mmCIF file as gemmi writes it, N, C-alpha and C atoms, coordinates in Angstrom:
data_model
loop_
_atom_site.group_PDB
_atom_site.id
_atom_site.type_symbol
_atom_site.label_atom_id
_atom_site.label_alt_id
_atom_site.label_comp_id
_atom_site.label_asym_id
_atom_site.label_entity_id
_atom_site.label_seq_id
_atom_site.pdbx_PDB_ins_code
_atom_site.Cartn_x
_atom_site.Cartn_y
_atom_site.Cartn_z
_atom_site.occupancy
_atom_site.B_iso_or_equiv
_atom_site.pdbx_formal_charge
_atom_site.auth_seq_id
_atom_site.auth_asym_id
_atom_site.pdbx_PDB_model_num
ATOM 1 N N . MET Axp A 1 ? 9.57 4.273 2.299 1 0 ? 1 A 1
ATOM 2 C CA . MET Axp A 1 ? 8.298 3.611 2.053 1 0 ? 1 A 1
ATOM 3 C C . MET Axp A 1 ? 8.521 2.53 1.011 1 0 ? 1 A 1
ATOM 4 N N . THR Axp A 2 ? 8.171 1.313 1.327 1 0 ? 2 A 1
ATOM 5 C CA . THR Axp A 2 ? 8.288 0.214 0.372 1 0 ? 2 A 1
ATOM 6 C C . THR Axp A 2 ? 6.921 -0.423 0.192 1 0 ? 2 A 1
ATOM 7 N N . SER Axp A 3 ? 6.284 -0.102 -0.892 1 0 ? 3 A 1
ATOM 8 C CA . SER Axp A 3 ? 4.978 -0.655 -1.221 1 0 ? 3 A 1
ATOM 9 C C . SER Axp A 3 ? 4.871 -0.699 -2.733 1 0 ? 3 A 1
ATOM 10 N N . THR Axp A 4 ? 4.265 -1.747 -3.241 1 0 ? 4 A 1
ATOM 11 C CA . THR Axp A 4 ? 4.034 -1.79 -4.677 1 0 ? 4 A 1
ATOM 12 C C . THR Axp A 4 ? 2.91 -0.815 -5.017 1 0 ? 4 A 1
ATOM 13 N N . PRO Axp A 5 ? 2.88 -0.3 -6.233 1 0 ? 5 A 1
ATOM 14 C CA . PRO Axp A 5 ? 1.789 0.599 -6.618 1 0 ? 5 A 1
ATOM 15 C C . PRO Axp A 5 ? 0.41 -0.062 -6.469 1 0 ? 5 A 1
ATOM 16 N N . MET Axp A 6 ? 0.334 -1.361 -6.769 1 0 ? 6 A 1
ATOM 17 C CA . MET Axp A 6 ? -0.949 -2.064 -6.663 1 0 ? 6 A 1
ATOM 18 C C . MET Axp A 6 ? -1.422 -2.141 -5.206 1 0 ? 6 A 1
ATOM 19 N N . PHE Axp A 7 ? -0.493 -2.428 -4.28 1 0 ? 7 A 1
ATOM 20 C CA . PHE Axp A 7 ? -0.872 -2.497 -2.87 1 0 ? 7 A 1
ATOM 21 C C . PHE Axp A 7 ? -1.26 -1.114 -2.356 1 0 ? 7 A 1
ATOM 22 N N . ALA Axp A 8 ? -0.54 -0.075 -2.771 1 0 ? 8 A 1
ATOM 23 C CA . ALA Axp A 8 ? -0.88 1.286 -2.364 1 0 ? 8 A 1
ATOM 24 C C . ALA Axp A 8 ? -2.265 1.664 -2.876 1 0 ? 8 A 1
ATOM 25 N N . LYS Axp A 9 ? -2.581 1.265 -4.103 1 0 ? 9 A 1
ATOM 26 C CA . LYS Axp A 9 ? -3.903 1.541 -4.664 1 0 ? 9 A 1
ATOM 27 C C . LYS Axp A 9 ? -4.98 0.802 -3.875 1 0 ? 9 A 1
ATOM 28 N N . GLN Axp A 10 ? -4.702 -0.449 -3.529 1 0 ? 10 A 1
ATOM 29 C CA . GLN Axp A 10 ? -5.663 -1.254 -2.772 1 0 ? 10 A 1
ATOM 30 C C . GLN Axp A 10 ? -5.909 -0.644 -1.394 1 0 ? 10 A 1
ATOM 31 N N . VAL Axp A 11 ? -4.852 -0.27 -0.697 1 0 ? 11 A 1
ATOM 32 C CA . VAL Axp A 11 ? -4.99 0.327 0.627 1 0 ? 11 A 1
ATOM 33 C C . VAL Axp A 11 ? -5.734 1.653 0.536 1 0 ? 11 A 1
ATOM 34 N N . SER Axp A 12 ? -5.374 2.486 -0.438 1 0 ? 12 A 1
ATOM 35 C CA . SER Axp A 12 ? -6.035 3.79 -0.592 1 0 ? 12 A 1
ATOM 36 C C . SER Axp A 12 ? -7.519 3.637 -0.87 1 0 ? 12 A 1
ATOM 37 N N . SER Axp A 13 ? -7.851 2.677 -1.712 1 0 ? 13 A 1
ATOM 38 C CA . SER Axp A 13 ? -9.247 2.432 -2.04 1 0 ? 13 A 1
ATOM 39 C C . SER Axp A 13 ? -10.027 2.003 -0.806 1 0 ? 13 A 1
ATOM 40 N N . LYS Axp A 14 ? -9.464 1.105 -0.032 1 0 ? 14 A 1
ATOM 41 C CA . LYS Axp A 14 ? -10.136 0.63 1.18 1 0 ? 14 A 1
ATOM 42 C C . LYS Axp A 14 ? -10.23 1.736 2.222 1 0 ? 14 A 1
ATOM 43 N N . LEU Axp A 15 ? -9.183 2.555 2.324 1 0 ? 15 A 1
ATOM 44 C CA . LEU Axp A 15 ? -9.157 3.619 3.319 1 0 ? 15 A 1
ATOM 45 C C . LEU Axp A 15 ? -10.176 4.708 2.999 1 0 ? 15 A 1
ATOM 46 N N . ALA Axp A 16 ? -10.535 4.852 1.736 1 0 ? 16 A 1
ATOM 47 C CA . ALA Axp A 16 ? -11.547 5.841 1.352 1 0 ? 16 A 1
ATOM 48 C C . ALA Axp A 16 ? -12.913 5.504 1.938 1 0 ? 16 A 1
ATOM 49 N N . TYR Axp A 17 ? -13.131 4.232 2.277 1 0 ? 17 A 1
ATOM 50 C CA . TYR Axp A 17 ? -14.432 3.796 2.788 1 0 ? 17 A 1
ATOM 51 C C . TYR Axp A 17 ? -14.42 3.439 4.265 1 0 ? 17 A 1
ATOM 52 N N . GLY Axp A 18 ? -13.269 3.506 4.915 1 0 ? 18 A 1
ATOM 53 C CA . GLY Axp A 18 ? -13.239 3.137 6.321 1 0 ? 18 A 1
ATOM 54 C C . GLY Axp A 18 ? -11.969 3.603 7.006 1 0 ? 18 A 1
ATOM 55 N N . ALA Axp A 19 ? -11.898 3.382 8.299 1 0 ? 19 A 1
ATOM 56 C CA . ALA Axp A 19 ? -10.748 3.772 9.108 1 0 ? 19 A 1
ATOM 57 C C . ALA Axp A 19 ? -9.589 2.799 8.898 1 0 ? 19 A 1
ATOM 58 N N . ALA Axp A 20 ? -8.414 3.215 9.316 1 0 ? 20 A 1
ATOM 59 C CA . ALA Axp A 20 ? -7.211 2.404 9.132 1 0 ? 20 A 1
ATOM 60 C C . ALA Axp A 20 ? -7.333 1.042 9.819 1 0 ? 20 A 1
ATOM 61 N N . ARG Axp A 21 ? -7.938 0.988 10.979 1 0 ? 21 A 1
ATOM 62 C CA . ARG Axp A 21 ? -8.108 -0.303 11.671 1 0 ? 21 A 1
ATOM 63 C C . ARG Axp A 21 ? -9.034 -1.241 10.886 1 0 ? 21 A 1
ATOM 64 N N . GLU Axp A 22 ? -10.041 -0.679 10.24 1 0 ? 22 A 1
ATOM 65 C CA . GLU Axp A 22 ? -10.928 -1.5 9.406 1 0 ? 22 A 1
ATOM 66 C C . GLU Axp A 22 ? -10.174 -2.035 8.196 1 0 ? 22 A 1
ATOM 67 N N . VAL Axp A 23 ? -9.317 -1.214 7.624 1 0 ? 23 A 1
ATOM 68 C CA . VAL Axp A 23 ? -8.489 -1.645 6.487 1 0 ? 23 A 1
ATOM 69 C C . VAL Axp A 23 ? -7.545 -2.745 6.946 1 0 ? 23 A 1
ATOM 70 N N . GLN Axp A 24 ? -6.951 -2.563 8.113 1 0 ? 24 A 1
ATOM 71 C CA . GLN Axp A 24 ? -6.044 -3.57 8.673 1 0 ? 24 A 1
ATOM 72 C C . GLN Axp A 24 ? -6.767 -4.915 8.839 1 0 ? 24 A 1
ATOM 73 N N . ARG Axp A 25 ? -7.967 -4.874 9.397 1 0 ? 25 A 1
ATOM 74 C CA . ARG Axp A 25 ? -8.75 -6.094 9.596 1 0 ? 25 A 1
ATOM 75 C C . ARG Axp A 25 ? -9.101 -6.737 8.265 1 0 ? 25 A 1
ATOM 76 N N . ASP Axp A 26 ? -9.544 -5.936 7.303 1 0 ? 26 A 1
ATOM 77 C CA . ASP Axp A 26 ? -9.912 -6.459 5.995 1 0 ? 26 A 1
ATOM 78 C C . ASP Axp A 26 ? -8.725 -7.114 5.3 1 0 ? 26 A 1
ATOM 79 N N . LEU Axp A 27 ? -7.574 -6.456 5.343 1 0 ? 27 A 1
ATOM 80 C CA . LEU Axp A 27 ? -6.38 -7.023 4.706 1 0 ? 27 A 1
ATOM 81 C C . LEU Axp A 27 ? -5.996 -8.354 5.356 1 0 ? 27 A 1
ATOM 82 N N . ALA Axp A 28 ? -6.131 -8.432 6.665 1 0 ? 28 A 1
ATOM 83 C CA . ALA Axp A 28 ? -5.782 -9.67 7.37 1 0 ? 28 A 1
ATOM 84 C C . ALA Axp A 28 ? -6.779 -10.788 7.073 1 0 ? 28 A 1
ATOM 85 N N . GLU Axp A 29 ? -8.06 -10.474 7.171 1 0 ? 29 A 1
ATOM 86 C CA . GLU Axp A 29 ? -9.092 -11.506 6.999 1 0 ? 29 A 1
ATOM 87 C C . GLU Axp A 29 ? -9.274 -11.949 5.549 1 0 ? 29 A 1
ATOM 88 N N . ASN Axp A 30 ? -9.242 -11.02 4.63 1 0 ? 30 A 1
ATOM 89 C CA . ASN Axp A 30 ? -9.579 -11.336 3.245 1 0 ? 30 A 1
ATOM 90 C C . ASN Axp A 30 ? -8.386 -11.53 2.316 1 0 ? 30 A 1
ATOM 91 N N . HIS Axp A 31 ? -7.224 -11.044 2.734 1 0 ? 31 A 1
ATOM 92 C CA . HIS Axp A 31 ? -6.072 -11.106 1.842 1 0 ? 31 A 1
ATOM 93 C C . HIS Axp A 31 ? -4.842 -11.742 2.496 1 0 ? 31 A 1
ATOM 94 N N . SER Axp A 32 ? -4.982 -12.142 3.763 1 0 ? 32 A 1
ATOM 95 C CA . SER Axp A 32 ? -3.864 -12.707 4.53 1 0 ? 32 A 1
ATOM 96 C C . SER Axp A 32 ? -2.653 -11.782 4.515 1 0 ? 32 A 1
ATOM 97 N N . ARG Axp A 33 ? -2.906 -10.481 4.565 1 0 ? 33 A 1
ATOM 98 C CA . ARG Axp A 33 ? -1.831 -9.479 4.629 1 0 ? 33 A 1
ATOM 99 C C . ARG Axp A 33 ? -1.909 -8.833 6.002 1 0 ? 33 A 1
ATOM 100 N N . PHE Axp A 34 ? -0.933 -9.098 6.843 1 0 ? 34 A 1
ATOM 101 C CA . PHE Axp A 34 ? -0.918 -8.559 8.192 1 0 ? 34 A 1
ATOM 102 C C . PHE Axp A 34 ? 0.011 -7.343 8.218 1 0 ? 34 A 1
ATOM 103 N N . VAL Axp A 35 ? -0.564 -6.155 8.343 1 0 ? 35 A 1
ATOM 104 C CA . VAL Axp A 35 ? 0.203 -4.913 8.323 1 0 ? 35 A 1
ATOM 105 C C . VAL Axp A 35 ? -0.204 -4.04 9.507 1 0 ? 35 A 1
ATOM 106 N N . ALA Axp A 36 ? 0.711 -3.21 9.947 1 0 ? 36 A 1
ATOM 107 C CA . ALA Axp A 36 ? 0.448 -2.296 11.052 1 0 ? 36 A 1
ATOM 108 C C . ALA Axp A 36 ? -0.399 -1.12 10.578 1 0 ? 36 A 1
ATOM 109 N N . VAL Axp A 37 ? -1.193 -0.575 11.491 1 0 ? 37 A 1
ATOM 110 C CA . VAL Axp A 37 ? -2.003 0.599 11.186 1 0 ? 37 A 1
ATOM 111 C C . VAL Axp A 37 ? -1.099 1.752 10.758 1 0 ? 37 A 1
ATOM 112 N N . SER Axp A 38 ? 0.04 1.892 11.413 1 0 ? 38 A 1
ATOM 113 C CA . SER Axp A 38 ? 0.961 2.987 11.057 1 0 ? 38 A 1
ATOM 114 C C . SER Axp A 38 ? 1.448 2.853 9.617 1 0 ? 38 A 1
ATOM 115 N N . TYR Axp A 39 ? 1.632 1.63 9.135 1 0 ? 39 A 1
ATOM 116 C CA . TYR Axp A 39 ? 2.057 1.411 7.754 1 0 ? 39 A 1
ATOM 117 C C . TYR Axp A 39 ? 0.947 1.822 6.789 1 0 ? 39 A 1
ATOM 118 N N . ILE Axp A 40 ? -0.274 1.485 7.118 1 0 ? 40 A 1
ATOM 119 C CA . ILE Axp A 40 ? -1.423 1.878 6.304 1 0 ? 40 A 1
ATOM 120 C C . ILE Axp A 40 ? -1.502 3.402 6.23 1 0 ? 40 A 1
ATOM 121 N N . GLN Axp A 41 ? -1.283 4.063 7.36 1 0 ? 41 A 1
ATOM 122 C CA . GLN Axp A 41 ? -1.328 5.525 7.394 1 0 ? 41 A 1
ATOM 123 C C . GLN Axp A 41 ? -0.176 6.134 6.599 1 0 ? 41 A 1
ATOM 124 N N . ARG Axp A 42 ? 1.002 5.531 6.643 1 0 ? 42 A 1
ATOM 125 C CA . ARG Axp A 42 ? 2.136 6.045 5.862 1 0 ? 42 A 1
ATOM 126 C C . ARG Axp A 42 ? 1.885 5.885 4.364 1 0 ? 42 A 1
ATOM 127 N N . ILE Axp A 43 ? 1.312 4.747 3.967 1 0 ? 43 A 1
ATOM 128 C CA . ILE Axp A 43 ? 0.971 4.555 2.554 1 0 ? 43 A 1
ATOM 129 C C . ILE Axp A 43 ? -0.021 5.626 2.118 1 0 ? 43 A 1
ATOM 130 N N . SER Axp A 44 ? -1.025 5.867 2.949 1 0 ? 44 A 1
ATOM 131 C CA . SER Axp A 44 ? -2.03 6.875 2.639 1 0 ? 44 A 1
ATOM 132 C C . SER Axp A 44 ? -1.401 8.253 2.483 1 0 ? 44 A 1
ATOM 133 N N . GLY Axp A 45 ? -0.474 8.594 3.352 1 0 ? 45 A 1
ATOM 134 C CA . GLY Axp A 45 ? 0.21 9.878 3.265 1 0 ? 45 A 1
ATOM 135 C C . GLY Axp A 45 ? 1.044 10 2.003 1 0 ? 45 A 1
ATOM 136 N N . ALA Axp A 46 ? 1.713 8.907 1.628 1 0 ? 46 A 1
ATOM 137 C CA . ALA Axp A 46 ? 2.532 8.92 0.415 1 0 ? 46 A 1
ATOM 138 C C . ALA Axp A 46 ? 1.662 9.089 -0.832 1 0 ? 46 A 1
ATOM 139 N N . VAL Axp A 47 ? 0.541 8.383 -0.882 1 0 ? 47 A 1
ATOM 140 C CA . VAL Axp A 47 ? -0.378 8.505 -2.023 1 0 ? 47 A 1
ATOM 141 C C . VAL Axp A 47 ? -0.945 9.917 -2.087 1 0 ? 47 A 1
ATOM 142 N N . ALA Axp A 48 ? -1.3 10.481 -0.927 1 0 ? 48 A 1
ATOM 143 C CA . ALA Axp A 48 ? -1.831 11.846 -0.898 1 0 ? 48 A 1
ATOM 144 C C . ALA Axp A 48 ? -0.8 12.85 -1.415 1 0 ? 48 A 1
ATOM 145 N N . SER Axp A 49 ? 0.451 12.663 -1.065 1 0 ? 49 A 1
ATOM 146 C CA . SER Axp A 49 ? 1.512 13.565 -1.539 1 0 ? 49 A 1
ATOM 147 C C . SER Axp A 49 ? 1.645 13.511 -3.058 1 0 ? 49 A 1
ATOM 148 N N . ILE Axp A 50 ? 1.567 12.31 -3.613 1 0 ? 50 A 1
ATOM 149 C CA . ILE Axp A 50 ? 1.658 12.155 -5.067 1 0 ? 50 A 1
ATOM 150 C C . ILE Axp A 50 ? 0.474 12.826 -5.751 1 0 ? 50 A 1
ATOM 151 N N . ILE Axp A 51 ? -0.713 12.629 -5.194 1 0 ? 51 A 1
ATOM 152 C CA . ILE Axp A 51 ? -1.913 13.229 -5.782 1 0 ? 51 A 1
ATOM 153 C C . ILE Axp A 51 ? -1.836 14.752 -5.724 1 0 ? 51 A 1
ATOM 154 N N . GLU Axp A 52 ? -1.4 15.291 -4.587 1 0 ? 52 A 1
ATOM 155 C CA . GLU Axp A 52 ? -1.29 16.745 -4.462 1 0 ? 52 A 1
ATOM 156 C C . GLU Axp A 52 ? -0.297 17.311 -5.473 1 0 ? 52 A 1
ATOM 157 N N . ALA Axp A 53 ? 0.798 16.616 -5.697 1 0 ? 53 A 1
ATOM 158 C CA . ALA Axp A 53 ? 1.798 17.086 -6.657 1 0 ? 53 A 1
ATOM 159 C C . ALA Axp A 53 ? 1.263 17.055 -8.083 1 0 ? 53 A 1
ATOM 160 N N . LYS Axp A 54 ? 0.503 16.027 -8.417 1 0 ? 54 A 1
ATOM 161 C CA . LYS Axp A 54 ? -0.034 15.895 -9.777 1 0 ? 54 A 1
ATOM 162 C C . LYS Axp A 54 ? -1.254 16.774 -10.004 1 0 ? 54 A 1
ATOM 163 N N . GLU Axp A 55 ? -1.961 17.111 -8.931 1 0 ? 55 A 1
ATOM 164 C CA . GLU Axp A 55 ? -3.198 17.872 -9.069 1 0 ? 55 A 1
ATOM 165 C C . GLU Axp A 55 ? -2.954 19.235 -9.714 1 0 ? 55 A 1
ATOM 166 N N . GLU Axp A 56 ? -1.782 19.799 -9.506 1 0 ? 56 A 1
ATOM 167 C CA . GLU Axp A 56 ? -1.479 21.108 -10.073 1 0 ? 56 A 1
ATOM 168 C C . GLU Axp A 56 ? -1.526 21.102 -11.599 1 0 ? 56 A 1
ATOM 169 N N . SER Axp A 57 ? -1.253 19.955 -12.207 1 0 ? 57 A 1
ATOM 170 C CA . SER Axp A 57 ? -1.244 19.887 -13.671 1 0 ? 57 A 1
ATOM 171 C C . SER Axp A 57 ? -2.55 19.348 -14.255 1 0 ? 57 A 1
ATOM 172 N N . TRP Axp A 58 ? -3.485 18.945 -13.407 1 0 ? 58 A 1
ATOM 173 C CA . TRP Axp A 58 ? -4.76 18.428 -13.905 1 0 ? 58 A 1
ATOM 174 C C . TRP Axp A 58 ? -5.685 19.576 -14.27 1 0 ? 58 A 1
ATOM 175 N N . ASN Axp A 59 ? -6.486 19.364 -15.301 1 0 ? 59 A 1
ATOM 176 C CA . ASN Axp A 59 ? -7.498 20.335 -15.707 1 0 ? 59 A 1
ATOM 177 C C . ASN Axp A 59 ? -8.862 19.689 -15.604 1 0 ? 59 A 1
ATOM 178 N N . TYR Axp A 60 ? -9.799 20.426 -15.039 1 0 ? 60 A 1
ATOM 179 C CA . TYR Axp A 60 ? -11.155 19.923 -14.887 1 0 ? 60 A 1
ATOM 180 C C . TYR Axp A 60 ? -12.089 20.679 -15.817 1 0 ? 60 A 1
ATOM 181 N N . VAL Axp A 61 ? -12.933 19.958 -16.519 1 0 ? 61 A 1
ATOM 182 C CA . VAL Axp A 61 ? -13.901 20.573 -17.415 1 0 ? 61 A 1
ATOM 183 C C . VAL Axp A 61 ? -15.287 20.31 -16.829 1 0 ? 61 A 1
ATOM 184 N N . PRO Axp A 62 ? -16.042 21.369 -16.557 1 0 ? 62 A 1
ATOM 185 C CA . PRO Axp A 62 ? -17.387 21.164 -16.019 1 0 ? 62 A 1
ATOM 186 C C . PRO Axp A 62 ? -18.247 20.373 -17.008 1 0 ? 62 A 1
ATOM 187 N N . PRO Axp A 63 ? -19.123 19.516 -16.505 1 0 ? 63 A 1
ATOM 188 C CA . PRO Axp A 63 ? -19.983 18.743 -17.411 1 0 ? 63 A 1
ATOM 189 C C . PRO Axp A 63 ? -20.996 19.641 -18.098 1 0 ? 63 A 1
ATOM 190 N N . LYS Axp A 64 ? -21.399 19.267 -19.305 1 0 ? 64 A 1
ATOM 191 C CA . LYS Axp A 64 ? -22.42 20.018 -20.029 1 0 ? 64 A 1
ATOM 192 C C . LYS Axp A 64 ? -23.787 19.566 -19.523 1 0 ? 64 A 1
ATOM 193 N N . MET Axp A 65 ? -24.611 20.536 -19.202 1 0 ? 65 A 1
ATOM 194 C CA . MET Axp A 65 ? -25.933 20.254 -18.653 1 0 ? 65 A 1
ATOM 195 C C . MET Axp A 65 ? -26.959 20.164 -19.777 1 0 ? 65 A 1
ATOM 196 N N . ASP Axp A 66 ? -27.869 19.193 -19.682 1 0 ? 66 A 1
ATOM 197 C CA . ASP Axp A 66 ? -28.921 19.025 -20.671 1 0 ? 66 A 1
ATOM 198 C C . ASP Axp A 66 ? -30.016 20.081 -20.52 1 0 ? 66 A 1
ATOM 199 N N . ALA Axp A 67 ? -30.206 20.542 -19.286 1 0 ? 67 A 1
ATOM 200 C CA . ALA Axp A 67 ? -31.259 21.523 -19.019 1 0 ? 67 A 1
ATOM 201 C C . ALA Axp A 67 ? -30.738 22.577 -18.049 1 0 ? 67 A 1
ATOM 202 N N . LEU Axp A 68 ? -31.342 23.744 -18.093 1 0 ? 68 A 1
ATOM 203 C CA . LEU Axp A 68 ? -30.987 24.832 -17.195 1 0 ? 68 A 1
ATOM 204 C C . LEU Axp A 68 ? -31.53 24.532 -15.8 1 0 ? 68 A 1
ATOM 205 N N . ILE Axp A 69 ? -30.732 24.726 -14.781 1 0 ? 69 A 1
ATOM 206 C CA . ILE Axp A 69 ? -31.172 24.511 -13.396 1 0 ? 69 A 1
ATOM 207 C C . ILE Axp A 69 ? -31.674 25.845 -12.861 1 0 ? 69 A 1
ATOM 208 N N . ASN Axp A 70 ? -32.936 25.87 -12.462 1 0 ? 70 A 1
ATOM 209 C CA . ASN Axp A 70 ? -33.545 27.109 -11.983 1 0 ? 70 A 1
ATOM 210 C C . ASN Axp A 70 ? -33.322 27.329 -10.498 1 0 ? 70 A 1
ATOM 211 N N . SER Axp A 71 ? -33.377 26.257 -9.706 1 0 ? 71 A 1
ATOM 212 C CA . SER Axp A 71 ? -33.197 26.417 -8.265 1 0 ? 71 A 1
ATOM 213 C C . SER Axp A 71 ? -32.777 25.088 -7.643 1 0 ? 71 A 1
ATOM 214 N N . VAL Axp A 72 ? -32.183 25.201 -6.472 1 0 ? 72 A 1
ATOM 215 C CA . VAL Axp A 72 ? -31.765 24.039 -5.695 1 0 ? 72 A 1
ATOM 216 C C . VAL Axp A 72 ? -32.188 24.288 -4.259 1 0 ? 72 A 1
ATOM 217 N N . ALA Axp A 73 ? -32.777 23.291 -3.607 1 0 ? 73 A 1
ATOM 218 C CA . ALA Axp A 73 ? -33.198 23.426 -2.212 1 0 ? 73 A 1
ATOM 219 C C . ALA Axp A 73 ? -32.558 22.309 -1.395 1 0 ? 73 A 1
ATOM 220 N N . ILE Axp A 74 ? -32.081 22.655 -0.21 1 0 ? 74 A 1
ATOM 221 C CA . ILE Axp A 74 ? -31.442 21.682 0.674 1 0 ? 74 A 1
ATOM 222 C C . ILE Axp A 74 ? -32.132 21.761 2.026 1 0 ? 74 A 1
ATOM 223 N N . GLY Axp A 75 ? -32.449 20.594 2.61 1 0 ? 75 A 1
ATOM 224 C CA . GLY Axp A 75 ? -33.11 20.543 3.91 1 0 ? 75 A 1
ATOM 225 C C . GLY Axp A 75 ? -32.202 21.002 5.036 1 0 ? 75 A 1
ATOM 226 N N . LEU Axp A 76 ? -32.792 21.332 6.174 1 0 ? 76 A 1
ATOM 227 C CA . LEU Axp A 76 ? -32.032 21.832 7.312 1 0 ? 76 A 1
ATOM 228 C C . LEU Axp A 76 ? -31.06 20.811 7.885 1 0 ? 76 A 1
ATOM 229 N N . ASP Axp A 77 ? -31.432 19.545 7.919 1 0 ? 77 A 1
ATOM 230 C CA . ASP Axp A 77 ? -30.544 18.552 8.522 1 0 ? 77 A 1
ATOM 231 C C . ASP Axp A 77 ? -29.415 18.151 7.578 1 0 ? 77 A 1
ATOM 232 N N . GLY Axp A 78 ? -29.566 18.402 6.285 1 0 ? 78 A 1
ATOM 233 C CA . GLY Axp A 78 ? -28.5 18.148 5.331 1 0 ? 78 A 1
ATOM 234 C C . GLY Axp A 78 ? -28.273 16.695 4.979 1 0 ? 78 A 1
ATOM 235 N N . THR Axp A 79 ? -29.153 15.792 5.44 1 0 ? 79 A 1
ATOM 236 C CA . THR Axp A 79 ? -28.934 14.373 5.154 1 0 ? 79 A 1
ATOM 237 C C . THR Axp A 79 ? -29.581 13.92 3.857 1 0 ? 79 A 1
ATOM 238 N N . CYS Axp A 80 ? -30.65 14.565 3.441 1 0 ? 80 A 1
ATOM 239 C CA . CYS Axp A 80 ? -31.376 14.117 2.25 1 0 ? 80 A 1
ATOM 240 C C . CYS Axp A 80 ? -31.765 15.308 1.393 1 0 ? 80 A 1
ATOM 241 N N . MET Axp A 81 ? -31.737 15.091 0.095 1 0 ? 81 A 1
ATOM 242 C CA . MET Axp A 81 ? -32.213 16.109 -0.829 1 0 ? 81 A 1
ATOM 243 C C . MET Axp A 81 ? -33.114 15.415 -1.844 1 0 ? 81 A 1
ATOM 244 N N . LEU Axp A 82 ? -34.291 15.928 -2.069 1 0 ? 82 A 1
ATOM 245 C CA . LEU Axp A 82 ? -35.219 15.393 -3.045 1 0 ? 82 A 1
ATOM 246 C C . LEU Axp A 82 ? -34.9 16.018 -4.399 1 0 ? 82 A 1
ATOM 247 N N . LEU Axp A 83 ? -34.462 15.21 -5.332 1 0 ? 83 A 1
ATOM 248 C CA . LEU Axp A 83 ? -34.162 15.685 -6.673 1 0 ? 83 A 1
ATOM 249 C C . LEU Axp A 83 ? -35.027 14.915 -7.661 1 0 ? 83 A 1
ATOM 250 N N . CYS Axp A 84 ? -35.893 15.617 -8.379 1 0 ? 84 A 1
ATOM 251 C CA . CYS Axp A 84 ? -36.747 14.955 -9.351 1 0 ? 84 A 1
ATOM 252 C C . CYS Axp A 84 ? -37.138 15.942 -10.449 1 0 ? 84 A 1
ATOM 253 N N . ASP Axp A 85 ? -37.724 15.429 -11.522 1 0 ? 85 A 1
ATOM 254 C CA . ASP Axp A 85 ? -38.122 16.254 -12.657 1 0 ? 85 A 1
ATOM 255 C C . ASP Axp A 85 ? -39.343 17.107 -12.328 1 0 ? 85 A 1
ATOM 256 N N . ASN Axp A 86 ? -39.393 18.275 -12.911 1 0 ? 86 A 1
ATOM 257 C CA . ASN Axp A 86 ? -40.546 19.173 -12.832 1 0 ? 86 A 1
ATOM 258 C C . ASN Axp A 86 ? -40.933 19.555 -11.407 1 0 ? 86 A 1
ATOM 259 N N . GLY Axp A 87 ? -40.035 19.422 -10.447 1 0 ? 87 A 1
ATOM 260 C CA . GLY Axp A 87 ? -40.311 19.84 -9.09 1 0 ? 87 A 1
ATOM 261 C C . GLY Axp A 87 ? -41.327 18.987 -8.356 1 0 ? 87 A 1
ATOM 262 N N . LEU Axp A 88 ? -41.637 17.795 -8.867 1 0 ? 88 A 1
ATOM 263 C CA . LEU Axp A 88 ? -42.637 16.949 -8.202 1 0 ? 88 A 1
ATOM 264 C C . LEU Axp A 88 ? -41.991 15.994 -7.242 1 0 ? 88 A 1
């Protein structure tokens, strides 16, 4: 795999929001970088491997809440959740 860290970051960021073909089109149209979809997928796999290896040493601290949460309700379709103060 031959990619600069900056290009790998750029591809990974774009791939998080769209498919590899969309990333390919964006790179060609906006950056004049013509790359194969397979190359984009290989970069993504390499970045994922690095993240998985580093994740073992990362520690996550839950955020401190300003108020106690009494209940949470989620609709049947799962597309929208109404979150507001005082249950209104």
